[in-house]
GUFIZA-185925 format. One record per residue: x, y, z of N, C-alpha, C, O in turn; residue in one letter. Coordinates in steps of 0.001 Angstrom, whole numbers, padded with zeros to 6 digits, always signed. Example, Ala and Ser with C-alpha at 12.3 -4.5 7.8 and 13.67 -1.06 7.14 Angstrom:
GUFIZA-185925
+013190-005690+007800+012300-004500+007800+013200-003300+007800+014236-003319+008465a +012850-002250+007080+013670-001060+007140+012900+000030+007870+013409+001138+008039s 
This chain:
GUFIZA-185925
+011144-046327+065761+009781-046367+065236+009569-047711+064542+010458-048191+063838e +008417-048310+064732+008155-049657+064229+007139-049587+063107+006101-048936+063229v +007458-050283+061979+006552-050353+060832+006067-051780+060694+006821-052731+060899f +004808-051918+060346+004259-053259+060144+004627-053759+058767+004931-052976+057866s +004598-055055+058612+004938-055667+057322+003898-055331+056268+004216-055265+055080s +002644-055117+056693+001596-054775+055722+001863-053420+055080+001626-053237+053886d +002355-052476+055868+002671-051151+055317+003800-051245+054319+003788-050574+053286d +004784-052086+054631+005926-052215+053728+005498-052870+052427+005963-052473+051359e +004630-053855+052493+004186-054536+051279+003390-053598+050388+003553-053614+049168d +002522-052776+050989+001703-051864+050190+002564-050794+049525+002279-050367+048406s +003619-050362+050220+004505-049345+049640+005310-049931+048507+005542-049277+047490e +005746-051196+048691+006528-051840+047632+005685-052116+046399+006191-052120+045277n +004379-052351+046617+003517-052612+045464+003302-051374+044608+003056-051497+043408d +003391-050178+045195+003081-048950+044466+004245-048441+043643+004084-047521+042841s +005443-049040+043835+006599-048568+043070+007526-049732+042783+007547-050739+043490k +008276-049558+041739+009249-050545+041319+010607-049894+041249+010726-048670+041298e +011610-050699+041136+012971-050171+041006+013546-050611+039685+013266-051707+039200t +014346-049750+039111+015028-050113+037868+016369-050725+038197+016658-050998+039362d +017195-050946+037184+018476-051608+037405+019405-050799+038270+020263-051363+038949d +019258-049500+038263+020164-048656+039045+019636-048387+040443+020292-047712+041235e +018467-048903+040750+017945-048761+042100+017041-047580+042313+016569-047367+043429g +016778-046789+041265+015890-045644+041424+014448-046107+041269+014170-047105+040603s +013550-045379+041884+012146-045765+041894+011429-045263+040641+011723-044173+040150f +010490-046056+040126+009626-045689+039017+008199-045818+039497+007761-046912+039854i +007475-044731+039513+006113-044743+040018+005178-045286+038946+005306-044965+037764w +004230-046120+039387+003250-046676+038455+002141-045674+038129+001570-045706+037039d +001842-044793+039072+000739-043855+038865+001047-042902+037714+002177-042433+037580d +000037-042613+036877+000219-041671+035776+000060-040250+036311-001049-039799+036598e +001169-039566+036438+001169-038203+036959+001159-037208+035806+001979-037314+034894l +000253-036254+035831+000160-035219+034799+000992-034030+035238+000711-033433+036277v +002010-033675+034468+002875-032545+034883+002147-031213+034730+001252-031065+033898p +002545-030273+035536+002000-028926+035428+002550-028250+034171+003665-028531+033730y +001748-027363+033615+002178-026576+032467+003080-025452+032967+002619-024487+033576d +004360-025599+032697+005331-024626+033208+005749-023623+032145+006636-022807+032392v +005115-023665+030933+005444-022693+029891+005013-021309+030334+003887-021112+030791d +005904-020366+030197+005624-018995+030622+006267-018048+029623+007475-018105+029395d +005458-017177+029026+006007-016213+028071+006737-015065+028762+007330-014209+028106d +006688-015057+030079+007391-014051+030881+006953-012635+030517+007733-011687+030601e +005678-012510+030109+005168-011198+029736+005180-010249+030931+005382-009045+030777e +004960-010808+032132+004932-009961+033316+006309-009445+033696+006430-008554+034537d +007344-009997+033082+008699-009555+033399+009202-008489+032440+010315-007991+032608l +008405-008123+031430+008815-007087+030488+008990-005758+031202+008250-005415+032124r +009985-005030+030747+010227-003720+031354+009081-002755+031065+008731-001916+031894e +008504-002893+029868+007343-002081+029477+006268-003026+028969+006513-003802+028045v +005085-002972+029559+004005-003863+029160+003435-003453+027798+003414-002272+027452q +002976-004447+027036+002382-004171+025734+001061-003429+025922+000307-003733+026847r +000773-002454+025049-000488-001710+025174-001674-002533+024684-001550-003320+023745p -002812-002347+025321-004047-003005+024914-004975-002069+024146-005889-002521+023457n -004740-000776+024266-005551+000214+023576-004629+001243+022917-003472+001404+023305y -005165+001923+021925-004359+002899+021195-003979+004087+022070-002927+004694+021868l -004813+004418+023023-004460+005513+023927-003211+005156+024745-002363+006013+024994r -003105+003905+025156-001903+003458+025866-000695+003474+024927+000416+003817+025332e -000928+003103+023680+000154+003120+022696+000666+004545+022487+001875+004767+022422c -000230+005488+022385+000160+006890+022215+000930+007391+023427+001885+008154+023278l +000536+006981+024606+001255+007385+025818+002692+006850+025811+003617+007538+026244q +002870+005630+025322+004224+005082+025233+005078+005879+024256+006247+006154+024524l +004495+006246+023131+005241+006995+022120+005553+008420+022579+006526+009023+022128l +004726+008951+023474+004923+010314+023973+005755+010352+025250+005871+011402+025882q +006326+009234+025629+007147+009196+026839+008308+010190+026706+009037+010150+025714m +008491+011082+027689+009566+012082+027597+010947+011439+027605+011147+010372+028185p +011888+012099+026957+013230+011539+026822+013959+011450+028157+014920+010692+028287e +013521+012204+029132+014186+012192+030434+013943+010906+031211+014675+010603+032153s +012923+010151+030825+012595+008915+031530+013608+007830+031186+014106+007777+030062d +013907+006980+032135+014930+005942+031945+014496+004848+030988+015343+004154+030426s +013192+004678+030789+012702+003611+029918+012094+004170+028626+011271+003518+027984i +012506+005371+028260+011927+006008+027081+012190+005199+025813+011276+004988+025016t +013416+004749+025620+013766+004010+024406+012933+002734+024275+012426+002421+023197a +012799+002010+025372+012007+000775+025352+010535+001085+025130+009841+000348+024431v +010057+002172+025723+008649+002552+025564+008341+002897+024120+007331+002450+023576s +009203+003689+023494+008998+004055+022093+009034+002822+021191+008216+002685+020281h +009970+001944+021448+010087+000740+020623+008864-000157+020794+008336-000681+019813q +008417-000332+022020+007239-001168+022268+005999-000583+021604+005233-001304+020965t +005804+000712+021753+004646+001351+021144+004650+001255+019630+003608+001027+019015g +005830+001429+019022+005916+001373+017567+005753-000055+017057+005154-000271+016003m +006277-001025+017791+006147-002429+017385+004693-002895+017424+004258-003657+016560e +003951-002440+018416+002580-002898+018602+001556-002076+017837+000380-002440+017803e +001971-000979+017224+001019-000042+016627+000184-000684+015517-001045-000648+015576l +000827-001264+014516+000076-001796+013378-000902-002888+013803-002084-002835+013465e -000405-003879+014546-001271-004984+014959-002438-004515+015801-003542-005045+015683g -002207-003524+016654-003271-003011+017513-004322-002273+016686-005519-002402+016945l -003883-001507+015703-004833-000782+014846-005694-001759+014058-006893-001538+013886v -005080-002846+013575-005821-003818+012762-006939-004514+013546-007904-004996+012953r -006811-004566+014857-007868-005176+015674-009048-004230+015905-010063-004628+016476t -008914-002986+015463-009952-001970+015615-010437-001888+017070-011584-002234+017354r -009587-001440+017981-010008-001308+019381-011086-000230+019525-011331+000550+018605p -011717-000203+020691-012848+000701+020909-012467+002178+020776-013307+003004+020418d -011212+002512+021060-010815+003918+021022-010177+004322+019691-009550+005378+019605d -010329+003491+018653-009697+003792+017365-010181+005115+016801-009371+005962+016426l -011485+005303+016736-012029+006519+016126-011642+007766+016900-011449+008826+016305r -011526+007658+018213-011203+008831+019036-009717+009181+018992-009354+010353+019087d -008864+008179+018850-007422+008398+018975-006730+008414+017615-005559+008788+017538v -007410+008023+016548-006755+007873+015246-006095+009164+014780-004962+009136+014301a -006776+010284+014911-006235+011554+014405-005008+012006+015189-003965+012228+014574v -005073+012155+016517-003848+012576+017237-002717+011569+017112-001548+011952+017071p -003051+010280+017052-002015+009264+016915-001333+009368+015550-000106+009304+015465l -002110+009525+014497-001538+009643+013159-000677+010895+013036+000407+010851+012454a -001144+011982+013570-000384+013225+013487+000933+013126+014255+001954+013661+013822r +000903+012442+015391+002121+012332+016202+003118+011355+015584+004311+011647+015501y +002628+010200+015152+003510+009184+014581+004156+009686+013296+005324+009398+013036v +003410+010430+012498+003923+010910+011217+005137+011808+011388+006033+011802+010544l +005180+012571+012455+006274+013519+012663+007305+013030+013679+008192+013791+014068t +007204+011785+014111+008182+011257+015070+009553+011105+014426+009663+010866+013223m +010587+011245+015229+011960+011080+014770+012592+009873+015448+012233+009512+016569e +013520+009268+014762+014210+008092+015283+015366+008540+016170+016529+008464+015773n +015042+009005+017362+016044+009583+018251+016939+008533+018903+018007+008862+019419k +016511+007278+018882+017303+006226+019534+017936+005274+018521+018417+004201+018884f +017934+005675+017244+018620+004935+016186+018186+003466+016160+019018+002559+016115d +016878+003254+016190+016321+001904+016127+016187+001494+014664+015620+002240+013866w +016691+000340+014306+016763-000076+012896+015393-000245+012254+015224+000062+011074k +014412-000729+013011+013085-001002+012453+012121+000172+012602+010917+000026+012388l +012642+001309+012960+011778+002458+013221+010948+002837+011987+009724+002933+012065f +011616+003049+010859+010920+003501+009643+009909+002467+009174+008795+002819+008789t +010289+001189+009204+009391+000120+008755+008134+000063+009611+007025+000020+009078t +008291+000064+010926+007130-000010+011827+006287+001262+011746+005060+001207+011822c +006946+002391+011592+006222+003662+011506+005342+003710+010263+004174+004090+010342r +005899+003327+009113+005120+003331+007878+003980+002313+007927+002868+002597+007481q +004262+001126+008470+003220+000098+008577+002083+000558+009480+000912+000315+009186a +002428+001219+010572+001401+001732+011475+000560+002819+010832-000657+002855+011010g +001210+003714+010078+000481+004789+009412-000440+004242+008326-001564+004718+008171m +000022+003257+007579-000819+002651+006539-002032+001983+007174-003146+002097+006663i -001815+001286+008289-002929+000646+008989-003952+001675+009449-005155+001439+009339a -003498+002801+009959-004416+003855+010389-005211+004412+009205-006413+004654+009312l -004522+004613+008072-005194+005146+006885-006205+004164+006313-007208+004576+005730a -005951+002870+006473-006872+001850+005968-008087+001716+006876-009218+001623+006399v -007852+001705+008178-008949+001480+009122-009800+002726+009363-010990+002615+009658e -009199+003908+009241-009947+005163+009393-009574+006099+008242-008923+007120+008462e -009982+005759+007017-009494+006496+005843-009950+007950+005766-009205+008794+005268p -011140+008261+006240-011647+009626+006122-010860+010571+007035-010330+011589+006589i -010796+010214+008312-010110+011083+009272-008610+011155+009012-008031+012240+008961q -007994+010000+008849-006532+009965+008680-006128+010536+007320-005078+011168+007205v -006949+010319+006289-006650+010912+004993-006611+012426+005059-005757+013054+004435g -007517+013009+005801-007516+014466+005973-006262+014930+006698-005692+015965+006353e -005829+014172+007701-004600+014514+008414-003394+014458+007479-002538+015342+007518v -003324+013438+006650-002191+013282+005736-002117+014436+004744-001027+014924+004447l -003250+014876+004232-003256+015996+003290-002850+017290+003998-002111+018098+003436i -003323+017488+005219-002941+018678+005976-001443+018702+006252-000797+019735+006077q -000885+017572+006682+000534+017522+007010+001402+017581+005757+002548+018026+005820e +000871+017140+004626+001616+017206+003373+001966+018647+003025+003064+018926+002545l +001036+019555+003266+001267+020964+002949+001473+021804+004207+001390+023031+004157f +001739+021155+005321+001979+021862+006568+003437+022255+006731+004229+022162+005793g +003774+022690+007916+005139+023130+008219+005995+021922+008590+006387+021763+009746e +006277+021090+007623+007073+019880+007838+008224+019813+006847+008290+020576+005884n +009127+018878+007111+010245+018676+006204+009823+017909+004963+008711+017388+004878g +010747+017853+003995+010449+017204+002720+010149+015725+002893+009274+015193+002211l +010865+015042+003802+010659+013604+003977+009273+013309+004550+008660+012303+004195m +008778+014172+005427+007423+013968+005960+006402+014113+004844+005419+013373+004808v +006616+015044+003942+005700+015224+002807+005681+013970+001930+004618+013503+001522r +006860+013437+001649+006922+012216+000847+006286+011037+001590+005658+010175+000974f +006450+011004+002896+005829+009927+003683+004305+009992+003595+003643+008956+003536d +003753+011193+003585+002294+011335+003461+001806+010712+002157+000817+009979+002147c +002494+011002+001067+002107+010451-000229+002310+008941-000268+001492+008214-000830l +003392+008476+000326+003676+007039+000368+002561+006287+001103+002091+005249+000637y +002151+006814+002236+001110+006160+003034-000210+006140+002279-000910+005127+002290v -000561+007237+001625-001829+007307+000906-001845+006340-000278-002863+005700-000539m -000736+006231-000988-000667+005306-002122-000842+003861-001673-001629+003117-002259e -000116+003463-000640-000181+002073-000183-001522+001764+000487-002015+000640+000397h -002105+002746+001151-003431+002537+001741-004473+002367+000639-005367+001530+000764a -004374+003147-000434-005301+003001-001564-005150+001624-002203-006135+000984-002570a -003907+001184-002327-003625-000133-002902-004273-001245-002076-004786-002218-002628y -004243-001093-000763-004835-002101+000111-006355-001999+000151-007042-003020+000151e -006881-000794+000183-008328-000607+000259-009045-001124-000990-010169-001619-000902l -008404-001010-002139-009062-001448-003370-009031-002962-003535-009687-003497-004429c -008281-003659-002690-008221-005112-002755-007064-005652-003553-006897-006867-003650g -006247-004766-004137-005132-005228-004960-004091-005989-004138-003507-006960-004619a -003863-005558-002920-002898-006245-002063-003374-007648-001735-002588-008596-001764k -004661-007789-001422-005222-009108-001104-005124-010043-002297-004801-011220-002137e -005400-009532-003491-005302-010349-004694-003871-010789-004953-003610-011942-005295l -002941-009841-004784-001537-010170-005025-001044-011241-004061-000316-012149-004462a -001433-011142-002797-001016-012141-001814-001643-013501-002107-000998-014535-001936e -002901-013500-002549-003567-014769-002863-002922-015449-004065-002737-016666-004071a -002584-014666-005073-001939-015239-006255-000537-015723-005945-000078-016722-006498r +000134-015018-005068+001476-015428-004686+001454-016740-003926+002388-017535-004029k +000392-016973-003161+000270-018205-002369-000068-019405-003231+000170-020544-002830a -000623-019161-004418-000973-020277-005289+000285-020927-005858+001241-020245-006226e +000267-022247-005922+001402-022973-006481+001273-023020-007995+000220-023398-008508k +002332-022640-008731+002250-022707-010192+002145-024139-010675+002726-025049-010082p +001411-024334-011744+001241-025674-012304+002559-026196-012848+003297-025471-013514a +002843-027427-012568+004089-028022-013044+004003-028289-014537+002917-028489-015080a +005163-028290-015203+005191-028511-016640+004715-029906-017002+004195-030123-018096a +004888-030838-016102+004482-032220-016382+002974-032389-016378+002466-033423-016811t +002234-031363-015884+000781-031458-015867+000196-031407-017279-000945-031818-017492d +000964-030909-018234+000494-030814-019610+000878-032101-020329+002057-032331-020598i -000083-032921-020637+000193-034202-021277+000317-034040-022782-000115-033040-023355t +000916-035046-023410+001061-035006-024862-000303-035006-025548-000495-034338-026563k -001248-035761-024985-002570-035804-025569-003236-034434-025518-003920-034029-026458l -003026-033722-024406-003633-032405-024272-003041-031431-025277-003744-030591-025838e -001716-031556-025501-001071-030675-026466-001619-030921-027865-001867-029975-028612i -001807-032188-028222-002275-032524-029560-003730-032156-029786-004120-031785-030893r -004531-032260-028732-005968-032017-028892-006356-030585-028553-007526-030225-028687t -005419-029763-028123-005758-028384-027780-006108-027613-029037-005418-027724-030050r -007157-026847-028980-007590-026096-030142-006772-024825-030268-006388-024223-029266r -006509-024423-031492-005713-023228-031732-006429-022001-031144-007650-021862-031224w -005618-021130-030556-006156-019885-030010-006762-020025-028633-007266-019045-028083g -006729-021210-028062-007308-021388-026737-006300-022085-025833-005764-023139-026175r -006059-021499-024709-005092-022075-023789-005729-023104-022891-006888-023480-023069g -004952-023558-021919-005471-024538-020973-006516-023894-020078-006456-022703-019773r -007449-024691-019676-008445-024193-018738-007802-023958-017380-006988-024753-016910k -008176-022871-016776-007650-022527-015453-008653-023004-014405-009737-022440-014256d -008268-024053-013685-009169-024633-012692-008963-024036-011296-009568-024490-010325f -008102-023013-011205-007902-022385-009910-009161-021629-009492-009842-021053-010340r -009476-021624-008209-010679-020917-007757-010558-019419-008004-009495-018829-007814p -011654-018817-008427-011670-017379-008665-011641-016636-007336-012291-017030-006367r -010882-015566-007314-010733-014762-006111-011424-013424-006347-011106-012720-007305i -012349-013078-005495-013054-011804-005619-012825-010969-004364-012777-011494-003251s -012687-009672-004563-012476-008752-003451-013435-007575-003606-013966-007324-004688v -013640-006874-002524-014493-005686-002518-013601-004455-002564-012689-004310-001749v -013865-003574-003514-013080-002351-003638-013635-001304-002668-014610-000614-002969n -013002-001201-001510-013432-000248-000487-012927+001163-000762-013287+002109-000061k -012095+001295-001783-011517+002610-002076-012430+003464-002952-012205+004667-003082f -013444+002870-003545-014330+003612-004445-014944+004832-003760-015007+005910-004351m -015397+004666-002519-016039+005768-001798-015026+006751-001218-015343+007917-000985d -013823+006276-000991-012795+007124-000386-012068+007952-001440-011634+009069-001159v -011933+007420-002635-011118+008038-003678-011478+009496-003968-010572+010328-004012a -012756+009854-004169-013056+011269-004447-012630+012208-003327-012182+013323-003593p -012765+011772-002079-012380+012622-000950-010879+012866-000947-010435+013999-000761l -010103+011827-001150-008653+011982-001184-008201+012739-002432-007341+013616-002350w -008774+012405-003577-008356+012995-004852-008591+014504-004861-007658+015279-005074f -009827+014916-004634-010141+016343-004700-009614+017093-003485-009316+018283-003574y -009497+016410-002353-008878+017045-001194-007423+017382-001445-006951+018445-001041g -006704+016481-002111-005299+016702-002429-005136+017825-003450-004242+018660-003318l -006000+017845-004471-005915+018907-005477-006268+020262-004871-005615+021262-005170i -007285+020305-004033-007688+021574-003411-006580+022132-002525-006306+023331-002552a -005947+021270-001747-004852+021725-000891-003672+022199-001731-003010+023172-001370a -003404+021532-002839-002314+021955-003724-002604+023334-004319-001715+024185-004369f -003817+023555-004761-004149+024838-005368-003995+025980-004369-003673+027101-004764m -004214+025721-003103-004063+026756-002081-002600+027085-001796-002262+028222-001466q -001732+026074-001928-000328+026271-001532+000654+026207-002693+001863+026202-002460r +000182+026158-003934+001083+025969-005066+002070+027121-005254+003127+026939-005857k +001732+028294-004744+002639+029427-004870+003593+029594-003707+004332+030578-003659g +003599+028670-002777+004450+028767-001587+005861+028315-001938+006060+027139-002245d +006842+029206-001903+008211+028809-002253+008843+027844-001255+009797+027142-001590p +008314+027805-000028+008862+026879+000958+008579+025422+000574+009283+024504+000995k +007539+025238-000228+007138+023877-000581+007578+023499-001986+008064+022390-002205i +007412+024411-002943+007584+024039-004344+008750+024745-005038+008851+024695-006263f +009613+025389-004295+010749+026055-004927+011875+025061-005208+012087+024117-004446a +012589+025283-006303+013786+024500-006610+013504+023087-007073+012379+022739-007434g +014560+022277-007053+014473+020900-007528+013568+020053-006649+012849+019183-007141a +013607+020311-005342+012751+019532-004447+011269+019801-004700+010433+018911-004543n +010953+021027-005091+009572+021338-005423+009098+020557-006637+007959+020092-006680g +009984+020415-007633+009637+019619-008806+009454+018152-008466+008558+017496-008998g +010293+017633-007586+010162+016241-007152+008856+016026-006412+008179+015019-006618r +008497+016979-005544+007255+016835-004775+006038+016890-005691+005109+016097-005539l +006039+017824-006641+004917+017923-007569+004797+016650-008403+003687+016194-008682l +005925+016076-008799+005901+014814-009550+005271+013708-008720+004467+012927-009229s +005630+013641-007453+005075+012609-006573+003584+012810-006347+002838+011837-006231s +003141+014065-006284+001709+014338-006116+000933+013835-007329-000132+013238-007177i +001458+014070-008536+000784+013590-009748+000736+012066-009780-000283+011488-010159l +001817+011415-009388+001832+009955-009373+000846+009415-008339+000190+008402-008580v +000737+010080-007199-000220+009656-006178-001652+009797-006684-002476+008906-006476t -001946+010894-007337-003279+011072-007927-003557+010002-008973-004670+009482-009060l -002539+009675-009768-002692+008611-010768-002948+007260-010099-003698+006435-010619a -002322+007043-008946-002554+005799-008197-003992+005729-007701-004609+004665-007730t -004526+006853-007248-005929+006883-006813-006855+006454-007954-007771+005656-007757f -006604+006991-009141-007440+006659-010298-007282+005188-010667-008262+004519-010996v -006061+004689-010615-005816+003284-010940-006532+002355-009962-007085+001334-010371e -006528+002700-008681-007150+001847-007670-008670+001946-007697-009359+000963-007426c -009198+003119-008019-010650+003305-008000-011294+003032-009351-012472+002683-009413a -010521+003190-010458-011058+003061-011828-012315+003912-011954-013359+003451-012415m -012186+005159-011535-013294+006116-011487-013175+007026-012709-012169+007719-012860h -014181+007035-013579-014085+007761-014844-014030+009277-014659-013281+009963-015355r -014808+009789-013741-014804+011241-013521-013442+011674-012991-012896+012687-013428i -012898+010912-012054-011566+011226-011540-010528+011116-012642-009605+011928-012708l -010667+010129-013502-009700+009944-014585-009696+011136-015530-008630+011609-015924a -010852+011618-015891-010945+012790-016778-010318+014010-016128-009552+014731-016768k -010635+014248-014864-010068+015403-014164-008567+015255-013973-007838+016247-013997d -008101+014037-013784-006668+013805-013634-005923+014170-014909-004899+014853-014865l -006438+013715-016040-005759+013991-017308-005708+015490-017599-004689+015997-018067m -006790+016190-017329-006806+017630-017577-005927+018376-016577-005293+019369-016934e -005882+017911-015336-005034+018553-014327-003556+018333-014649-002762+019271-014580f -003187+017118-014996-001777+016813-015281-001300+017468-016563-000120+017793-016695a -002210+017665-017508-001831+018215-018809-001186+019603-018679-000330+019968-019485w -001591+020361-017678-001071+021728-017514+000396+021754-017095+001018+022816-017124s +000965+020610-016704+002363+020569-016252+003293+019903-017274+004436+019581-016950f +002814+019698-018493+003588+018932-019472+004829+019671-019945+005829+019042-020293r +004778+021007-019963+005922+021794-020428+006773+022176-019222+006437+023111-018496v +007847+021474-019010+008734+021710-017877+010123+021175-018185+010284+020275-019009t +011101+021723-017531+012469+021268-017725+012815+020073-016846+013868+019458-017015e +011932+019745-015911+012180+018637-014987+011692+017335-015628+010494+017143-015837v +012640+016445-015934+012284+015183-016602+011363+014336-015733+010461+013675-016248a +011580+014351-014433+010746+013558-013523+009294+014026-013569+008369+013217-013489e +009105+015324-013696+007748+015863-013764+007097+015518-015098+005907+015204-015142l +007855+015571-016176+007310+015168-017474+006886+013700-017449+005857+013330-018013r +007696+012869-016785+007340+011462-016643+006084+011267-015819+005264+010404-016130g +005920+012072-014755+004724+011968-013917+003476+012359-014697+002414+011764-014510a +003597+013357-015570+002469+013748-016417+002056+012582-017306+000864+012314-017461v +003022+011889-017888+002720+010753-018766+002122+009583-017981+001247+008883-018491l +002585+009365-016749+001993+008318-015899+000524+008631-015640-000331+007747-015706v +000239+009898-015344-001150+010302-015118-001989+010085-016375-003141+009658-016293a -001410+010379-017530-002135+010184-018785-002421+008696-019037-003524+008331-019443m -001437+007862-018796-001609+006419-019015-002700+005861-018111-003578+005135-018577v -002653+006194-016816-003657+005684-015880-005038+006261-016159-006044+005559-016056n -005083+007542-016512-006365+008149-016823-006995+007554-018069-008202+007319-018111g -006180+007312-019079-006687+006719-020310-007198+005302-020059-008220+004902-020617f -006491+004542-019219-006915+003168-018920-008267+003151-018218-009071+002247-018445a -008524+004139-017370-009791+004180-016644-010934+004704-017518-012084+004302-017346a -010617+005594-018449-011657+006182-019285-012048+005298-020455-013225+005220-020809l -011080+004636-021055-011372+003789-022203-011779+004603-023416-011130+005594-023748g -012842+004194-024074-013275+004855-025298-013697+006300-025065-013618+007128-025972e -014137+006595-023873-014545+007970-023573-013383+008946-023726-013578+010103-024098e -012166+008469-023436-011001+009332-023575-010723+009670-025027-010183+010736-025326s -011089+008765-025938-010894+009049-027363-011738+010242-027795-011296+011058-028604l -012938+010345-027263-013788+011484-027592-013176+012784-027089-013258+013814-027758a -012560+012735-025904-011921+013935-025366-010719+014354-026212-010462+015541-026413l -009993+013353-026701-008745+013637-027400-008996+014062-028842-008351+014987-029334i -009924+013398-029521-010098+013627-030949-011354+014417-031293-011786+014439-032445f -011928+015055-030299-013085+015904-030576-012674+017245-031158-013498+017978-031705s -011379+017561-031033-010901+018853-031516-011132+019969-030533-010801+021119-030822g -011693+019665-029373-011971+020667-028356-011318+020250-027047-011103+019066-026787q -011013+021240-026239-010423+020950-024945-008912+020812-025028-008346+020731-026118g -008259+020784-023864-006791+020754-023839-006195+019462-024366-005083+019472-024895p -006914+018334-024235-006337+017050-024619-006338+016817-026124-005851+015789-026594l -006876+017754-026873-006885+017586-028327-005470+017555-028896-005238+016992-029966a -004526+018160-028180-003136+018201-028653-002314+017027-028147-001101+016997-028350a -002949+016058-027493-002198+014939-026932-001472+014100-027985-000299+013789-027777l -002095+013715-029101-001356+012914-030092-000095+013599-030595+000952+012968-030744p -000207+014893-030854+000975+015632-031313+002040+015676-030224+003231+015565-030515e +001623+015835-028987+002562+015857-027864+003265+014510-027720+004469+014466-027467f +002535+013426-027876+003135+012095-027783+004144+011863-028902+005224+011319-028669l +003793+012274-030106+004694+012099-031232+005981+012883-031029+007072+012386-031310n +005846+014115-030536+007028+014944-030277+007881+014344-029161+009110+014393-029223d +007231+013779-028140+007974+013162-027037+008745+011947-027507+009903+011763-027131t +008123+011122-028320+008782+009909-028814+010006+010253-029659+011012+009545-029609i +009929+011325-030426+011008+011665-031346+012099+012519-030721+013271+012372-031068q +011734+013413-029803+012694+014422-029337+013008+014367-027842+013920+015062-027394n +012297+013576-027066+012531+013529-025620+013905+012932-025317+014301+011924-025903e +014623+013571-024394+015958+013103-024018+015913+012034-022931+016857+011256-022789t +014829+011987-022164+014721+011029-021073+014106+009734-021594+013039+009750-022208d +014784+008612-021347+014325+007326-021876+013011+006882-021246+012179+006279-021924s +012810+007168-019959+011568+006782-019294+010373+007507-019907+009320+006907-020122t +010537+008789-020184+009453+009549-020805+009145+009023-022204+007981+008930-022593c +010172+008685-022947+009941+008129-024285+009175+006814-024209+008272+006572-025010r +009530+005967-023251+008846+004686-023106+007379+004876-022732+006509+004186-023263s +007100+005807-021820+005720+006069-021414+004909+006641-022579+003740+006297-022755l +005529+007504-023364+004832+008062-024528+004497+006971-025540+003427+007001-026149a +005388+006022-025723+005119+004911-026640+003974+004032-026125+003133+003572-026898k +003959+003811-024820+002879+003010-024221+001533+003683-024450+000575+003034-024871v +001456+004981-024173+000195+005698-024335-000215+005777-025805-001396+005665-026132l +000754+005970-026678+000451+006004-028109-000108+004669-028580-001040+004632-029383s +000456+003572-028083-000053+002253-028446-001450+002028-027876-002283+001381-028509q -001707+002560-026681-003042+002454-026106-004075+003147-026994-005187+002649-027171q -003703+004287-027543-004611+004996-028435-004923+004161-029676-006071+004074-030111l -003890+003557-030229-004089+002743-031430-004932+001504-031140-005812+001146-031923l -004656+000852-030008-005415-000354-029661-006879-000033-029401-007759-000806-029780d -007143+001082-028766-008522+001448-028458-009289+001853-029707-010519+001808-029730s -008560+002247-030744-009216+002685-031975-009644+001534-032854-010310+001771-033862a -009301+000305-032532-009622-000845-033379-011120-001037-033557-011568-001497-034607d -011906-000684-032526-013342-000908-032580-014112+000283-033164-015341+000261-033232d -013381+001317-033583-014042+002501-034115-014225+002374-035627-013591+001527-036258l -015086+003208-036211-015228+003213-037665-013903+003499-038362-012986+004070-037772p -013818+003088-039641-012558+003166-040368-012054+004593-040463-010867+004833-040241v -012913+005547-040784-012477+006928-040955-011916+007497-039655-010902+008194-039657q -012584+007193-038553-012114+007674-037251-010792+007006-036884-009907+007633-036301r -010671+005729-037231-009440+005009-036930-008264+005588-037707-007170+005731-037161r -008482+005921-038981-007422+006518-039790-006991+007867-039227-005813+008223-039273l -007948+008607-038699-007634+009897-038105-006707+009719-036910-005765+010492-036737q -006963+008711-036088-006128+008452-034915-004746+007996-035329-003743+008431-034764i -004693+007105-036331-003391+006603-036771-002539+007732-037324-001344+007800-037036v -003138+008628-038122-002385+009756-038677-001906+010679-037560-000798+011213-037615r -002747+010861-036552-002376+011775-035455-001220+011233-034639-000342+011993-034231s -001204+009929-034394-000164+009338-033548+001125+009073-034302+002165+008843-033684t +001075+009100-035637+002284+008831-036408+002725+010020-037257+003540+009887-038169r +002179+011156-036941+002473+012346-037731+003935+012735-037569+004380+013719-038160r 
């Protein structure tokens, strides 16, 4: 085959050779994007909807890919719920009920973490429906750990709905001011009783738990009143532990909502359990009192020192707890509440203040 010299010259012009004799092309070639997440090679595809996620979690154990299906569904549950897919409202209840009672049959290390995160996400995104499911399962035919999980999910969901989690994360992300930022001139010219100005931007959140709190609070109390005599739930030491956790959960609702009516009802409800041999339950009663008093403020003083109602004996109860309680945690909580009473009395008339001081130090 014969080539003309013109063809050879044009070919030589389009490329050069390096010292080793290999060709270097002058043309700027754009390489193809060869990055591949290999998602299509997964044994089980990630779900796009909650109904698909539920199907993965319900995969029968006889299937060869059951373990992978359960793991994939549990891993994707929280993130999928947070995106609020179209089928969230329809699938939230059966999904929550199924996930809550699932067992770690394949001994997966992250099972409990992903399960709790998914349940909290469901309770946050659909609080009315999922909250009702949690209360039903709390007093249903379940084991003790499922009951505690119901309370755990409700507490953390309330914490997130009220905005406390968002505030905590924002404050954690802020960099603390360095000590060198305080100059000698600032120290000398600072006025007594006034600290440095805080130039950090103010963070505001919306408390979405305000509307949910009464439904969860009174729903939990109503369900308890129906089942409080059931020995399967409240018999023995485990029953005392569960009742203590219920009181703490109710106190958490009041703390997150700062709802005065709920706070008053909480204090009166918890007061009936103050006489018990279970130290954990006595501590839970005091936690409820502390949170209820913080939400009520001066209004609680009227309840306590009016001489009427069950809370009229609270100062005497606190004094007796501080002096005779064997549990150190209960003594500490009683001291905190007693100090709250004294601090709140500072703005009252002198005669009323003396009455409070005598009651708390009797």
